[in-house]
Structure formats: structure tokens, C-alpha cells
C-alpha positions, 0 to 999 in steps of 0.5 A, a space after each residue: 323911197 318910192 321907185 314905182 307907182 301903180 294906178 287903178 284905171 276906172 275912177 282913178 285915171 278914167 271916168 266911169 262910164 256904163 256901156 250896158 245900153 250898147 251891149 244890150 242893143 247888140 244882144 237884141 239885134 242878134 236875137 232878132 236876127 235869129 228870130 227869137 223874141 224875148 221881152 226887153 225887161 227879161 233881157 235886161 234882167 238876164 244881162 244884169 245877172 250875167 254881166 255884173 262884175 262878179 256874178 254869184 254863178 262864178 263865185 266858185 273861183 273867187 278872185 279869178 277873172 270871169 271872161 266875156 265868152 263864159 258870160 255869153 255862153 251862160 246867158 244863152 244857156 239860161 235862155 236854152 238857145 244853142 249858139 256855136 263858137 263862131 257866133 259867140 266870138 262875134 258877140 263877144 267881140 262886139 260887146 268887148 269893143 263897145 268902149 270904142 264907140 264912146 271912150 271914157 274921159 280922163 279924170 281931171 289932172 291925169 295927163 299932166 300928173 302922169 307926165 310929171 311922175 314918169 320923169 322920176 318914177 316907174 309907172 304901171 297900171 293894175 286894173 280889173 276888167 269887167 267886160 272891156 279887155 286890156 287890148 281895148 283899154 290900151 287903144 284908148 290909153 294910146 289915143 289919149 297919149 298916156 300909154 307911153 308913160 306906163 312901163 307895164 299894164 296889168 289887166 285881169 283878163 290877161 293875168 286871170 285874177 282880180 284884185 286884191 289877188 297878190 298875183 296882179 301886184 306881184 306881176 306888176 312889180 316884177 315887170 317894174 323891177 321894184 320891191 313892194 316896200 319901194 312902191 305905192 298903189 293908187 286906187 278908189 276901192 278899199 276892198 280891192 286896190 287898198 287891201 291888195 296893195 297893203 297885203 302885198 306890202 306896198 303903200 297905198 293911196 286912196 282916192 276918196 269917194 262917198 264911202 266911209 273907210 272906218 269900217 274897213 280892216 285895211 286902211 290906206 296910207 294916204 287919202 286924196 281927192 284929186 290925182 294931182 295930189 299924188 305928186 307931193 305925196 310920193 316926193 315926201 316919202 323918204 
């Protein structure tokens, strides 16, 4: 019997939105204010290098969260530009809050599905955060009226680890007072969501995307196309 359900965030509850243009604009304004001229193509290349979800520079600590402040320091170090902690904090705050200017839409059926499931199950979120931290994401969840349905919200910038690290799943289920065998996780990425959940002895539902899953060593228990399908699946598990 399922007692707790955890959800990925991006492309599961939220539509995926890029905030690169907003963040690049913020960096450009700062450099211009400092009187530093850098070709836009070079700045874009640097941004892509240091603000990719996981940069090769940071791979010495696999599955450890890479914080925005570390990315900003590294970018300016590459440019050989000195920058103090106060300036870094101002840039970081602007970069991390970019989502507030254009919040991502909820995916189809999310609010109704979450509302229905919350009546019978304990719900949680387990999400990797690239640049947008959990404190910003919670603002949007509250704005959409669904934060109240989640008894725990686990974000990598607060836990210190990315999925599929067991710590994020362990923390979520501890907060939900639920054993892995009585829980199920829903997400769109096989290598993080499905692998992490299955390795922690949870069931897993994969929200289908264009990827084929035949080549993965970890397979989901269920495959869906829309979030509303979760309702019938969890009710059918004895």
C-alpha cells in the first residue's frame, strides 16, 4: 500500500523555462557598471560553461550541489576580475530570483491531481535546483496555491546533494514518516528520478518524454504521459 508520494519539480509539476537571457543581462549590466568590456559571444560562452547544471569543473564532488555563489566566483576568476563578497551576493541574489520575473506554468492537471492525492496520501517534492534555490521555488508554489499540499519540500541547495543521491530520498521519507516500500516517486528523468528512487527501494513512475528507456539499467515501475494518471496507479497498488 502506498502511503507517501514524492514528485520531481521541473517537467513534472512545472513547465521547463530558461532564464539564461535574464541572467546574462544581469551579468552584462554589472560588467558595464564596472567599465569592463567583454564581447557578448564570449560572455555567453562563459555563462554556458559555468552555469550549466553540472559543470565539469565541479565534478570532483559527484552528486554534490554546486552553489550559485561558487559558479559566480569561478566565472569572474576565469575573467581575472576581482570581486568582493558583497558584489557576489548582489549578483547571486539577482540571478537566483530571475524566476520571479516570469514564473513557470504548472503542467496540465497538476493542481487538481495534487489536491485529490493530498486527501489520502502524504505528499512531498524532491527537486534538484540548478540556479533557482528552494526559497524562490516555494514562493511560486505558494502563489499557485499548491505549497500547502506538500508536507515536505526537498531541494538540492538545502540538502547539499543532487538526485540520485540517497540522502535526498532518505530525508524526504524521514520527513513524511514513511518507509521506502510504502512510497512512490514521480519524475521525468531516468538517471536521477527513477534511478534514485529505485535504488532507495521506492516504486517509481516515469513521466514519458522523447527519450527511450530500453538502454537504461534502471526501469520505472510505471510509465505515464500526464500527471493525472498517477491517481489510478497509486490507488491500484495494494
